[in-house]
C-alpha positions as CSV (number, residue, x, y, z in Angstrom):
1,M,107.5,139.6,92.7
2,T,105.1,136.9,92.5
3,I,106.4,133.4,92.6
4,S,106.6,131.6,89.4
5,T,108.0,128.3,88.5
6,G,112.2,128.5,88.6
7,D,112.0,131.0,91.4
8,S,114.0,130.7,94.6
9,V,111.6,131.0,97.6
10,T,112.4,130.9,101.3
11,I,109.4,130.0,103.4
12,A,108.5,129.1,106.7
13,Y,105.4,126.5,107.5
14,T,103.8,124.2,109.6
15,G,102.1,121.3,108.3
16,R,99.0,119.8,109.9
17,L,96.7,116.7,109.3
18,D,92.7,117.0,109.4
19,D,92.7,116.3,112.7
20,G,95.2,119.2,113.9
21,T,98.2,116.9,114.2
22,V,101.3,118.8,113.4
23,F,103.4,116.5,111.0
24,D,106.2,119.0,109.9
25,T,107.4,122.7,110.5
26,T,110.1,125.1,110.2
27,D,109.3,126.9,113.4
28,E,111.5,125.3,116.5
29,S,109.3,126.6,119.0
30,V,106.3,124.6,117.1
31,A,108.6,121.7,116.9
32,A,109.4,122.0,120.8
33,E,105.7,121.7,121.3
34,T,104.4,119.2,119.3
35,G,107.4,116.7,120.2
36,L,108.9,117.1,116.6
37,L,112.1,118.7,118.1
38,E,112.6,115.4,120.3
39,E,111.9,113.0,117.7
40,Q,114.4,114.5,115.2
41,P,117.1,115.9,117.4
42,E,119.3,116.1,114.4
43,R,117.1,118.5,112.3
44,E,117.8,122.2,112.1
45,F,113.8,123.7,112.3
46,E,114.7,127.0,110.0
47,P,113.3,128.4,107.0
48,L,113.2,126.5,103.8
49,T,114.6,127.8,100.6
50,V,113.7,125.7,97.5
51,E,113.4,126.3,93.6
52,V,109.7,126.0,92.3
53,G,109.3,123.6,89.9
54,E,112.2,121.4,90.9
55,G,110.1,118.9,92.8
56,N,111.7,119.5,96.2
57,L,108.4,120.2,97.4
58,I,104.8,118.2,97.2
59,E,103.1,118.9,94.1
60,G,99.9,120.8,95.9
61,M,102.6,122.8,98.0
62,E,104.4,124.2,95.1
63,Q,100.8,124.8,93.2
64,G,99.6,126.9,96.1
65,L,102.9,129.1,96.4
66,L,102.6,130.2,92.6
67,G,101.4,134.0,92.5
68,L,102.2,134.5,95.9
69,E,104.9,137.4,97.2
70,A,107.4,137.8,99.8
71,G,105.5,138.8,103.1
72,D,102.4,136.8,102.1
73,S,100.9,134.2,104.5
74,E,98.5,131.4,103.1
75,T,97.0,128.5,104.1
76,I,97.1,126.0,101.4
77,T,95.1,122.7,101.8
78,V,96.4,120.1,99.6
79,P,94.6,116.7,98.7
80,P,96.2,113.3,98.9
81,E,96.4,112.9,95.3
82,E,98.6,116.2,95.2
83,A,100.6,115.2,98.2
84,Y,101.7,111.5,98.8
85,G,98.8,109.9,97.0
86,E,96.2,107.6,98.1
87,A,96.4,104.8,100.8
88,D,96.1,101.7,98.6
89,G,97.6,99.3,101.2
90,D,99.4,97.6,98.3
91,S,102.8,98.5,99.4
92,V,103.8,95.8,101.7
93,R,107.0,93.8,100.3
94,E,108.0,90.3,101.8
95,F,111.9,89.2,102.3
96,E,113.4,86.0,103.8
97,P,114.8,87.1,107.4
98,A,118.2,86.1,105.8
99,Q,117.7,88.3,102.8
100,F,116.6,91.3,104.9
101,E,119.5,90.9,107.3
102,E,122.1,90.8,104.0
103,M,120.5,93.8,102.2
104,V,120.1,95.9,105.5
105,G,122.8,94.8,107.5
106,Q,121.0,94.4,110.7
107,D,118.3,92.2,112.3
108,P,114.8,92.7,111.4
109,A,112.5,94.5,114.0
110,E,109.0,95.8,114.0
111,G,109.1,99.7,113.6
112,L,112.7,99.5,111.8
113,Q,112.9,102.2,109.4
114,V,114.8,101.0,106.3
115,R,115.7,102.7,102.9
116,A,115.4,100.5,99.2
117,Q,118.1,100.7,96.9
118,G,115.7,103.2,94.6
119,G,115.4,105.4,97.9
120,A,111.8,104.5,99.0
121,V,111.7,104.7,102.7
122,G,110.0,101.7,104.4
123,T,108.7,100.4,107.8
124,V,109.2,96.9,109.0
125,V,105.5,95.8,110.1
126,E,106.0,92.4,110.8
127,V,108.7,90.1,111.9
128,S,108.2,86.1,111.9
129,A,110.8,83.2,111.4
130,D,109.7,82.8,107.9
131,V,109.0,86.4,106.5
132,V,109.7,90.0,107.3
133,R,107.2,92.1,105.9
134,V,108.1,96.0,104.9
135,D,105.7,98.6,104.0
136,F,107.0,101.3,101.8
137,E,103.6,103.4,101.6
138,H,104.4,106.9,102.6
139,P,103.0,107.5,106.3
140,L,101.3,110.5,104.8
141,A,99.8,108.4,102.2
142,G,95.8,109.1,102.0
143,E,95.9,112.1,104.0
144,T,94.6,115.9,103.2
145,L,97.6,118.0,104.3
146,T,97.2,121.9,105.5
147,F,100.1,124.1,105.4
148,D,100.3,127.7,107.1
149,I,102.8,129.2,105.0
150,D,104.7,132.6,105.5
151,V,106.6,133.4,102.2
152,I,110.1,135.2,103.7
153,D,111.7,135.9,100.2
154,V,111.4,135.3,96.5
155,E,114.3,135.6,94.1
């Protein structure tokens, strides 16, 4: 059975940047080798089951799965426009420190990850007495992503 929109698929994958850096994987041994296991100790690195077309995967990965079958292994290269978009540098928002503390519930600190009301995740990039700057651009924006995928099951 080939994968089509609406199918439930179980996949194992490893995602890399152009320079070979692993940014995501479902393989615990790869996660251990690359430091992801240490960075994300609460995460379970195991095959992922998703419904194709529901928007749970980036567009380019979903498109790359279409037509594959259980048992297939494929390398899918996803350009930025089909992943997290181009890096435009226009995603930094400014807050007064008191306003930031009230919204987030903690003191601002560079590198702190915060979640906006709409669900966007941002990183505090600058803190001063007058302003807190938070960058809401996805860390993988502007990156071409390569996924080595093994299709385990298709329903």
